[in-house]
Every structure is written in structure tokens, then in C-alpha cells.
C-alpha positions, 0 to 999 in steps of 0.5 A, spaced: 110 875 724 113 880 728 117 885 724 122 890 726 120 897 724 124 904 724 120 910 724 123 917 723 119 923 726 116 918 731 115 923 737 108 926 735 103 926 730 103 921 724 109 917 726 107 916 734 100 914 731 104 909 726 108 906 732 102 905 737 098 901 731 104 897 729 106 896 737 099 893 738 100 889 732 106 886 736 111 889 732 118 891 735 119 899 734 125 903 733 123 911 734 127 916 731 127 923 733 131 930 734 128 931 741 130 925 745 125 927 751 119 927 746 121 920 743 123 917 750 116 919 752 112 916 746 116 909 747 114 909 754 107 910 752 108 904 748 112 900 752 117 894 751 115 894 744 119 901 743 126 903 743 127 911 742 134 913 739 136 921 738 137 922 731 137 928 726 135 925 720 139 931 716 145 930 719 150 924 716 153 923 722 147 923 727 144 918 722 150 913 721 150 913 729 143 911 730 143 906 725 149 903 728 146 903 734 140 899 731 144 894 727 148 893 734 141 891 737 137 888 731 140 883 726 136 886 721 130 891 720 124 889 716 121 896 715 123 903 714 118 909 715 121 916 713 116 920 716 120 926 719 118 932 716 118 940 717 112 944 715 111 951 716 108 957 711 113 962 709 115 966 703 121 965 699 123 973 700 122 973 707 125 966 709 131 965 713 137 961 711 135 956 717 128 955 714 130 954 707 136 949 709 132 946 715 126 944 710 131 941 705 135 937 710 129 934 714 124 933 708 129 931 703 136 930 705 134 926 711 130 921 707 136 920 702 141 919 708 136 914 712 135 910 706 142 909 705 143 907 712 138 902 712 139 898 706 145 894 709 140 892 714 134 890 710 133 883 707 129 881 701 122 882 702 124 889 706 120 895 705 121 903 705 115 907 706 116 915 704 111 919 707 109 925 702 104 930 702 098 931 697 100 938 696 106 936 692 101 936 686 097 942 688 098 947 682 098 952 688 099 952 695 101 959 698 107 960 702 109 953 701 114 953 696 120 949 700 115 944 703 112 942 696 119 942 692 122 937 698 116 933 698 116 932 690 123 931 690 122 925 695 117 922 691 122 922 685 127 919 689 122 914 692 121 912 685 128 911 683 129 907 689 123 902 687 128 901 681 134 901 684 132 896 690 128 891 686 134 887 685 135 886 692 128 885 693 126 891 697 120 894 696 119 902 696 113 906 696 111 913 697 105 915 700 101 921 699 098 923 705 092 928 706 090 933 712 090 929 719 089 931 726 089 928 733 087 930 740 094 933 742 095 936 735 096 944 736 096 950 731 103 951 727 105 956 733 107 962 728 106 969 728 098 971 728 099 976 722 103 971 718 097 966 720 092 971 717 096 972 711 097 965 709 090 963 710 087 969 706 092 967 700 090 960 701 082 962 700 084 966 694 086 960 690 081 956 693 084 952 699 079 954 705 082 949 710 076 950 715 072 947 710 076 941 708 075 934 711 080 931 715 082 924 718 084 922 724 092 920 725 089 913 728 085 911 722 091 913 717 095 909 721 090 903 720 091 904 712 099 904 713 098 897 716 095 894 710 101 896 706 105 891 711 101 886 709 102 886 701 103 879 698 110 879 696 109 879 688 105 886 689 109 893 688 106 899 690 110 905 687 105 910 690 099 910 695 095 916 696 091 917 702 086 923 703 081 925 708 074 924 706 067 927 709 063 922 713 
């Protein structure tokens, strides 16, 4: 049965891979992203099943406008996937205001705002999937305090929503995802000196990303598709997906 699925941060990476997979399954997609040109390109590639809407998930008015537009087109939505996220290494001592506030706004506040906006459109049996990171439970992840903290906050919020939305028949799941790539993925685009310092700090605590396994976005998207087919009497509070060596 075709579902209406809203995906934030859908212009690239996992969000785009999820949109491609769900469109191939016959679902209708609403792609949200801060940069309209990027999500319009993704929607054009996917075809008639996808609609693109500009939305800064960390800005309340932008979220309200996007979900008002969604509600005007669709009587209801079946799935919200809170995927939008900001990731960049930096120390708190060196962090700019924009880096700190941007991480909170996109990685955490955006999840809260989009969840609130989606609730009136979600029927009994609807789903919310909140994308977290395996790094949220790592003891050490150098130069990523804000990323870890916001993803941990997302998980705590997600669990609260499991209980708050249960009476309405809406299922909520936090999905911890591991390292992923596709052929379009580029580097972090950060200063080479910062890149070197970050790499050395990670190796010093046992995180050598050159030796860790990595999954392809499309394979992770296949796993997400299974979450849309859960029996109605099954609840999954947390799902952990991480790369494994072939």
C-alpha cells in the first residue's frame, strides 16, 4: 500500500537514498531541505513520486510553512523521517557561535519542531523515524561534543515520544546509523590542518576510520524499508545499524 513519506535533509546522502528506495517501492515522497535547488534536483531524479519543499528544520516558521503546504496537498502523512543533520569536527574552545547553535538547531531542535508539526497529520498507525548516530554512545569521539550531545538528546526525545504518542497509535523509533557512503559523497571540506588534528585525535583513542568498515547508503535504505513493514503490534524503540566487513 502506497504511503506518504516526509524526509528531512533529503537532498543528498542517506535522505536521498531513502527517497529513491521508497519511490521505487511506490510510495509518495515529500523531500524537505534547506537548499531548494538541491532537493528539487533530487525530486527531479526520482520523478513524479517526489515533491520538493524548502524547509530550515531549525526555524519554527519555516517548519510551520512546510507542513502547512504538506497538509494542503495530502490529507495525511504516514511516515516522518527526521534525517537532517549537521556534522563537522571542532573543539568547543575553537567553535563559532554558528557552529554551536547550528548543531543544536538542526540535529535536535529540528527533530522536535518537525515532530510537533507532523503529529496532526499522522493517523493511527503512522510512524516517526529519528536518525541518530552510533557515535552517540561512544565514550570518546574527539572534536564532536556537539554532534554526540545533540544525537543523544534526539534519542532521549525519541523515547519520550514513544510513550507520549502511543495512545494515538503513532510509533516512534530512533535509528542509530553507522558509517555510510555513496559515489557522490565528498570529504568534509574542512581546513587540512583541522582534518589532520582530528584524524590524529581519533587514532589516539582507537578510532581509525581508514580501517573501519563502511556501508553503502542504498543498503542502509533497504534496512529502513523493513521498518515500514513492521506488524502493527510490534514496537521498536531503538534500532542499531552499523557497517560490517564483508
